[in-house]
N, C-alpha and C positions, 0 to 999 in steps of 0.2 A: 504494500500500500504506500503510494507516494504521499509525502507531506509537503504542504504549501503554507507559506507564511505571507500574510497580507497586511500591509500598513494601510490605514484608511478603510478598513473593512466596514465601518458604519456609514460610509458615504454611498452615493449612487452606484459607482462602479464597483466598489468593494462588495456590496450586497449581491449584485448580479454575478460577480466573479465567484463569490463563495458558493452560491447555488450551483453554478456551472461546474465548479471543481468537485463539489460533493456528488453531483450526478455522474462525474467521471471516476468516482471511487476514491478520491483523495481524502486524506485527513487534513482538515483546514484549521490553521491557527490565525487568529486575527489580533492585531495590536490595537488596544484601546487606551485612551488616556483616562486617568482617574478623574471623576467629576462628581459633584454633589447631586447632579440630576441625571436621569437616564437619557442616553442618546443613541439607543440601539433599536429605534423604531423600525429601521429598514431591514434589520436581520431578525427581529423577533418572530416574524411569520415562519422563518425556517424552523424554529423550535416548535412552533404550533402545528406544522404540517406533518401529519402522520406518515406521509410517503417519503419524507426527507430523513436520511440517517443523521439526525442532529447530534448523536453522541460522538460523531466525528468532527464536530465543530467546537473549537475551544477558543476562548477569549483570554488574552494575557495582557497585563498592564505594562505599558511602556510609553515612550515618547520620542519623537524624532529629534527633540531638543536635549535628549539625555542619552549620551553614548553608552553609559554603563548598563542601562536597561536593555539597549539593543544588543550589546555583547552577551548579556546574560540570556536573553531570549534565543538568540541564534545558537549558542552553545547547548542550551537545554533542549530546544526543539529539534535541532539538526535538520532543517528543511531541505527538501530536494529542489524546491523552487521558491523564490522570493519575489513578490510583486509590490513595488513601492508606489502606492497610490495616494499616500498621505501628503497633504499640502495645505497651505492657506491658499485656496483655489479661486477666490473671487477677485477678478481683475480690478474692478473699480475700487474695492476695499484695499487692494494692495498699495494704492496711492496714499491711503490714510495710515496704514501700518507697514511701511516699506521695510523697516528693519526686521520686524517679526516675520514678514513674508520671506525675506532672504534667509533668515535663520532656519525656518522650517522647510520651505520649498527648495532652497538651494543647499544649505549646509546639512540639512537632514539626510540628503542623499549620500553625501560623503561619509556621514556617520555610519550609515548602513553598510556602505562598501568597505569601510575600514573594519567594521565588525566582522564582515565576511573574511577579509584578508587575514585578520589577526586570529580568527578561529581555526584557520587551516582547512576549513571545509570548502567544498566546491559546488555550492548550490547554483542553479541557473538564476539569473537576476533580470527582472524586467523593470525598467524605469519609465514612468508615465510622463512622457514629454508632451509638448503642447503646440498647436498651431499658432498660439500667441507668440512663439519665438520668431515667427516670420514677420509679424508686426507690419511695418511699412514695407509691403511686399516688393521684392526685387524681380520675381518671375510670376507669371500667371499661366497655368496654375502652379501651385507650389509643390515641389517634389523633394526627394531626399538630398539633392544637390543644390537646392536653393539657399542662398546665403541668409543668415538670420539678421533681423533688424528689429529687436524687441522695442515695444512702445509703452511698457509699464514695468513697475518693479516685479510683478509676477512673471512677465515674459523674460525679463533679465535673469531672474532666479532660475527659471526653467532652462535657460541657455547654459548657465553654469552647471546645473545638474546633468544636462545632456552631455557636455564635453567632459565632465569628470567621469561619467559612465564610460565613455569612449576611452578615456585615458586608462582607467583601471582594467578595461578589457585588453588593451594593448600592453600595459606595463606588467600585469600580473596574470595574464592568460585566463581571465575570468570569462565565463559564458554570460555576457551582459549585453542586453538589447535596449534600444530606445524605441518606443512606439510613439510616433508623432501623431497624436490623435487630434483630429479636428473636432469641432463642437459636437457633442453627443448628448442627447436628452432622453428623458423617459418620464413616466409618472412619478418616479422616485427622485427627480431632480430637486435640488434645494429651492425653497420658495423665494429666495432673493435673486435667483438667476432669471434672466429676462423671459425665457420661454415659459417656465413654470409660473412666473409672476403673471404672465398673460393668461395662461389657461386657467389658473385658479381664480383670477379676477373675473374672467368671462363666466365661469360657473356661478360665482357669487352674485354677479350682476343679474344673470338669468333668474336666479332664485330670489332676487330682491333684497339681498343682505349687504350689497355694496353698490355704490353709485358710480364712482370714478376710478380710473387707473392712471397713475402717474409714471411716465417713462422718460427716457432721454433721447438719444439719437435713433430715429426710426429708419435712417438710410444706411446704417451699417449692414454690410453683406457678409453672411456666414455660410459655411458648408455644414449643414446640420444632419446628423445621423442618429440612429437609435443605439443607446448604450448597451442594450442586450446583444446587438451584433458586434459591437466593438470589443467587448471583453473576450469574445472568442478569438479575436485577432491577437490579443495579448498572449493567450495560451498557445496559439499556433506558432508564435515567434519562438517560444521556449522549447518547442518540439522540433524545430528546424535543425538540420545537420550542423550548422555553424551560426554564431551570433551575428546578426546584422540589424540595422536600423530601418524602420519602415514608416512611411506615411499611411495613415488609415483615414479614409474620407469617402464621401459619396461621389465627388466630382461635380456636384451641383452647388450653386450659390443662390441664396435668397435673402431679401432684406427683412429687417424686423417688421416693417410694414406688411410684407407679404404674410408673415406668420400671424400677425394681428388679424388680417383679413380672413385667413383660414379658420383661426380659433373662434373668433366672434361669429363668423358665417356659419360655423357648425351648429351654433345655437340660435341662428336667425337673429343676430344682433348687429347693429351698425356701430362698429368700433369708434367711428369719428364722433359719436354722441357722448362717449364715455372717457376717451383717452385725453389726458392733459400732459403737456410737456413741462418738465421740471428740470432746470439747468443743473441741479445738484447731481443728477444722474449722468451727466456728461463726463467723460474722462478728460484729464488735462491734455493727453495726447491720444488720439483715436486710431484704431485699426479699422480702415475703411472696407477692405475686401479680403476675404479668405476663401480659397477654393483649392482643394487638394487633388493631387494625382496619385491614386493608389495602385497604379498599374504594376509596380514592383511587388506589392503584397499579393495581387491577384496571380502574377506569374510564379512567384516563389512559394507562396503559402496556399494558394487556391482560395484566398479570402476575397469577398466583395460584399458591399452593403446590400442588405435585403429590404429593409424598411425604408421607404422613400418619404419625402418631405410631407406631403399631404396626409399620408397614413400616420406619420409620427404625430403631427398636430392633432389629428382626430383622436388618436389613442390617448393623448394627454388630456384633452378636453373631456372625453368620456369618463376617464378615471377621476378627474377632479369634480365633475358633476355628480358622479355616484358618491364620492366621499363627502361632499358638501350636503347632499341630500340625507345621507346617513347621520351626519353630525346634527343637522337640524331636527331630524326625527328623534334622535336621542335626547336632544335638549327639550323638545316638547313632551317627551315621555316622562321626564323628571319633574315637570311642573305639576 
């Protein structure tokens, strides 16, 4: 039985990856930070599902800001595969807390890599890189050879994490890969990210519990895919004969405005009657266009995106509408 270690297991990608690996017969260990409140909502259903072998899912306390905890976890678990998905991952927020973003998103990666090197073990390592590294894009579409030009503290931290992963691969012969994932969404996306913010608001407006939605730049273009597809690419990279870096994307780009039209249109709403622009949501430096070329991943790994843009938006709206209805019914039942 293979053992996998996941940082960021309580996030969107971590929860999908944990389910996927359990389905593959893995024993899964997830690193979580100690907190006074529970933040395991995305992975709680794994424990509640009678068909999922939850006894093979273990949560261990650790922090990407604490090298000693990472060393202890790796020596104790002795994983076959490590997936570094943990980060301060909100781009706009990274302008407000740039030092913390660099500490966790950038230096957290080298703490994990050093823990691997010092342990003497040889697990395969996956680094969650980001299309935000391309920033002010130098090529359209963006591929593995496109130069990086990050436009945020988050993007800059991810560039450091990318290159230190490459360096450890070359310096210490580690099986270490970068997955340069373009935007990927799902019903489990954090509620402060623009796609989920839109779908949740659309559902609440439809049900009469919210009136307006405040957003920033509606003209930003992104390559949006489904997180459930993308986590499979992570696993496929670590099953390849040799470690390489891959762009993972749909090859389509759409504006925030287009996502609004789909999400509100799904519920027969006119988004222009409810959406207000608030400049506090603008970034000091914007990334205007992202569109990825995943042809290398298709050729080498046999991976390609299955869920397309409209299907993704509909999936998220439907899930948020169902969740809001359930919440409202629960509130009414308590009265």
